[in-house]
C-alpha positions in Angstrom: 76.9 51.6 14.3 76.2 48.6 11.7 74.2 49.5 8.7 71.1 47.3 8.3 71.0 45.5 4.9 67.5 44.7 3.7 67.2 42.2 0.9 66.0 44.4 -2.1 62.9 43.4 -4.2 60.8 45.3 -6.4 57.8 45.2 -3.9 58.1 48.5 -2.9 58.5 50.3 -6.3 55.9 52.2 -7.9 54.9 53.5 -11.5 57.2 56.7 -11.2 60.2 54.7 -10.3 59.6 52.4 -13.4 58.7 55.7 -15.4 62.4 56.9 -14.4 64.1 53.9 -15.2 62.4 53.9 -18.6 63.5 57.5 -19.3 66.9 56.3 -18.7 66.8 53.7 -20.8 65.6 55.7 -23.6 68.3 58.1 -23.1 70.9 55.3 -23.6 69.0 54.3 -26.7 69.3 57.6 -28.2 72.8 58.0 -27.1 73.5 54.9 -29.3 71.6 56.3 -32.2 73.7 59.5 -32.0 76.9 57.4 -31.7 76.2 55.9 -35.3 74.7 59.1 -36.7 77.9 61.0 -35.9 80.5 58.1 -35.8 81.7 58.6 -32.5 82.1 56.0 -29.6 79.5 54.9 -26.9 80.9 55.0 -23.3 79.5 52.8 -20.7 80.5 51.4 -17.5 81.3 47.7 -17.4 82.3 45.9 -14.2 83.4 49.0 -12.6 85.5 50.0 -15.8 84.8 52.6 -18.5 84.6 51.1 -21.8 84.3 52.7 -25.2 82.2 51.0 -27.6 82.7 51.7 -31.3 79.4 52.8 -33.3 79.3 49.6 -35.4 79.7 47.4 -32.3 76.6 48.9 -30.3 74.2 46.4 -31.6 74.3 44.0 -28.7 73.9 47.0 -26.2 70.9 48.3 -28.3 69.2 45.1 -28.2 69.5 44.6 -24.4 68.1 48.1 -23.9 65.3 47.5 -26.3 64.5 44.2 -24.5 64.6 46.1 -21.0 62.4 49.0 -22.6 59.7 46.6 -23.5 59.9 45.1 -20.1 59.5 48.2 -18.3 56.5 49.2 -20.8 54.8 46.0 -19.9 55.4 46.7 -16.1 54.0 50.3 -16.3 51.2 49.1 -18.2 50.4 46.6 -15.8 50.7 49.0 -13.0 48.4 51.5 -14.6 45.9 48.8 -15.0 46.0 47.9 -11.4 45.6 51.5 -10.3 42.7 52.0 -12.6 40.9 49.1 -11.0 41.6 50.6 -7.7 39.9 53.7 -8.2 37.0 54.6 -5.8 33.4 54.4 -7.2 31.9 57.6 -6.3 28.3 56.9 -7.4 26.1 56.1 -4.3 25.0 52.6 -3.7 21.3 52.2 -4.2 19.4 50.8 -1.4 17.4 48.0 -2.5 15.8 47.2 1.0 12.2 47.9 1.0 10.4 48.8 4.3 
């Protein structure tokens, strides 16, 4: 039996998916801050290999994460606006027909 491979895009993701990714990015940013605070190393996986980054060398990684966080915040905000515009109007429609 062959697996079916479908091209992946973001069209099926909803706001909760982006919120989960945002939480992971925030966690990574917090890890970088703690790395600097305690003078330890930041451990990442890069191209399938484990990599140890010294506290003073984490700047570029933090910058990438902050940019990703900004993008996620914008996407979440956009999705919230879309969902707000899709709320049903529960007020009854006035009948303007006169008989």
